[in-house]
C-alpha positions in Angstrom: 0.0 0.0 0.0 1.5 3.4 -1.0 2.3 5.8 1.8 -0.1 8.8 1.9 1.7 12.1 1.3 0.7 14.6 4.0 0.8 18.4 4.2 0.8 19.6 7.8 -0.8 23.1 8.4 -0.3 24.8 11.8 0.9 28.1 12.9 2.7 26.6 15.8 6.1 25.5 14.3 6.9 23.2 17.2 3.6 21.3 17.0 3.9 21.0 13.2 7.5 19.6 13.6 6.4 17.2 16.3 3.5 15.9 14.2 5.9 15.6 11.2 8.4 13.6 13.1 5.6 11.3 14.5 4.2 10.6 11.1 7.6 10.1 9.5 8.4 7.5 12.1 5.2 5.8 11.4 5.9 5.4 7.7 3.9 8.4 6.5 5.5 10.7 3.7 5.4 14.3 5.0 5.3 16.4 1.9 5.7 19.7 3.8 4.3 22.1 6.3 2.5 25.5 6.1 1.8 28.0 8.8 -1.1 30.0 7.3 -4.3 29.4 5.4 -3.0 31.1 2.3 0.3 29.2 2.5 -1.7 25.9 2.8 -3.6 26.7 -0.5 -0.3 27.5 -2.3 1.5 24.4 -1.0 -1.4 22.1 -1.7 -1.3 23.4 -5.3 2.5 22.9 -5.7 3.1 19.7 -3.6 -0.2 17.9 -4.5 -0.4 16.0 -1.2 -3.0 13.2 -0.7 -4.0 14.6 2.7 -3.9 18.0 4.3 -4.0 18.2 8.1 -5.5 21.5 8.7 -5.4 23.6 11.9 -8.3 26.0 12.4 -7.1 29.2 14.1 -4.4 30.7 11.9 -3.3 34.1 10.6 -4.6 35.6 7.4 -7.2 32.9 6.7 -8.7 30.3 9.1 -8.5 26.6 8.3 -12.2 26.2 7.5 -12.0 28.9 4.7 -8.7 27.4 3.5 -10.4 24.0 3.4 -13.1 25.4 1.2 -10.6 26.9 -1.3 -8.5 23.7 -1.4 -11.6 21.5 -2.0 -12.7 23.9 -4.7 -9.4 23.7 -6.6 -8.6 20.1 -5.8 -11.6 18.0 -4.9 -9.7 14.8 -4.6 -7.3 16.1 -1.9 -8.5 14.9 1.5 -8.6 17.7 4.0 -8.9 16.8 7.7 -9.3 19.4 10.4 -6.8 18.8 13.2 -8.0 20.9 16.1 -7.6 21.5 19.8 -11.2 22.7 19.9 -13.8 20.1 21.0 -16.6 22.2 19.4 -19.7 20.8 17.6 -20.4 24.1 15.7 -16.8 24.1 14.3 -17.3 20.4 13.3 -20.4 21.1 11.4 -18.9 24.2 9.8 -15.9 22.2 8.6 -18.0 19.4 7.1 -20.2 21.9 5.3 -17.2 23.5 3.7 -15.9 20.2 2.4 -13.7 18.8 5.1 -13.2 15.0 4.9 -12.9 14.7 8.7 -12.3 16.4 12.1 -9.9 14.9 14.6 -8.6 16.3 17.9 -5.0 17.1 18.7 -5.2 15.0 21.8 -5.7 11.8 19.8 -3.2 9.1 21.0 0.0 9.2 18.9 -0.3 5.5 18.0 -3.6 6.1 16.2 -2.4 8.8 13.7 -0.6 6.5 11.1 -3.5 4.0 10.8 -6.0 6.8 10.7 -4.2 8.5 7.8 -4.1 5.3 5.9 -7.8 5.0 6.3 -8.3 8.6 5.2 -6.3 8.0 2.1 -8.7 5.2 1.2 -11.7 7.3 1.6 -12.7 6.2 5.1 -14.3 8.6 7.6 -12.1 10.5 9.9 -13.9 11.9 13.0 -12.6 11.5 16.5 -14.9 9.1 18.3 -15.8 11.9 20.8 -16.9 14.2 18.0 -18.6 11.5 16.0 -20.9 10.7 19.0 -21.8 14.4 19.3 -22.5 14.7 15.5 -24.9 11.8 15.6 -26.7 13.0 18.8 -27.0 16.5 17.3 -28.7 15.3 14.1 -30.9 12.8 15.9 -32.1 15.4 18.4 -32.7 18.0 15.7 -34.4 15.7 13.1 -37.9 14.4 13.8 -38.5 12.9 10.3 -41.9 11.8 9.2 -42.3 8.7 7.0 -43.0 10.8 3.8 -40.0 12.9 4.4 -37.9 9.8 4.8 -39.3 8.5 1.5 -38.4 11.6 -0.3 -34.9 11.6 1.0 -34.3 8.1 -0.3 -36.0 8.5 -3.7 -33.7 7.5 -6.5 -31.6 5.1 -4.4 -31.7 1.4 -4.8 -32.3 -0.9 -1.9 -28.6 -1.9 -2.0 -27.5 1.7 -2.1 -29.7 2.5 0.9 -28.1 -0.4 2.8 -24.5 0.8 2.0 -25.5 4.4 3.0 -26.9 3.2 6.3 -23.7 1.3 7.0 -21.6 4.4 6.2 -23.7 6.4 8.6 -22.9 3.9 11.3 -19.2 4.5 10.8 -18.4 1.2 9.2 -15.4 0.9 6.8 -15.7 -0.5 3.2 -14.4 -3.9 4.4 -16.9 -4.0 7.3 -19.7 -3.1 5.0 -18.6 -5.8 2.5 -18.6 -8.4 5.2 -22.0 -7.3 6.6 -23.7 -7.3 3.2 -21.8 -10.3 1.7 -20.4 -8.3 -1.2 -17.0 -7.4 -2.5 -15.3 -4.2 -1.4 -15.2 -3.0 -5.0 -19.0 -3.4 -5.0 -19.3 -1.3 -1.9 -17.2 1.5 -3.6 -19.4 1.3 -6.7 -22.6 1.7 -4.7 -21.2 4.5 -2.5 -20.1 6.3 -5.7 -23.6 6.1 -7.0 -25.1 7.4 -3.7 -22.8 10.4 -3.7 -23.7 11.2 -7.3 -27.4 10.8 -6.9 -27.6 12.9 -3.6 -25.1 15.5 -4.9 -22.8 14.9 -1.9 -19.0 15.4 -1.9 -17.7 12.7 0.4 -18.3 9.9 2.9 -18.7 12.3 5.8 -21.4 14.3 4.0 -23.2 11.0 3.2 -23.2 10.0 6.9 -24.6 13.3 8.0 -27.3 13.2 5.3 -28.4 9.7 6.3 -28.7 10.6 10.0 -30.3 13.9 9.3 -33.0 12.4 7.0 -33.7 9.6 9.3 -32.4 6.8 7.0 -30.6 5.1 9.8 -32.7 3.4 12.5 
């Protein structure tokens, strides 16, 4: 499996350096670092990393706005917010602007390398603490009637709905394949169809959509 190339964006040089050393020691290819939102946009264009680890609070442009600009110019680049802020509002704002995930800086060091491999393969990247808040928020705010649920699922096949439900539960492609007794390539095919039909950009948006529309029991 190819090593993901990662751009680290943080205005604290010591933190960026520490993360870079940690990832390099774990077998991740650190393409470079940036200390501002504008520099992140420029370096993403020049270095073409697979993943951008994006801080939120930075000079000249915050990480969420930088994420929006990067995803607009390079939709296939994975942008994951790496934040010290355990904040639901910031999480929702980041996902709305195209972020592929949101993880907290206090995540155990041993988890970073495996997480980045998952991100590179299109798996969700939300810290467990933030994921539970995301699900709770949408469940509490979404009392969906049966006809609303029907409209939300219009155009999706039964199999696509099954895949979408599993994605919303946080399962990986391999786990979905095992649950539904299909190949991982088939899971990817169905998920691609779901994203296209619902006009969603990534796996994280698909999970939010399914929960918000009541498609997950």
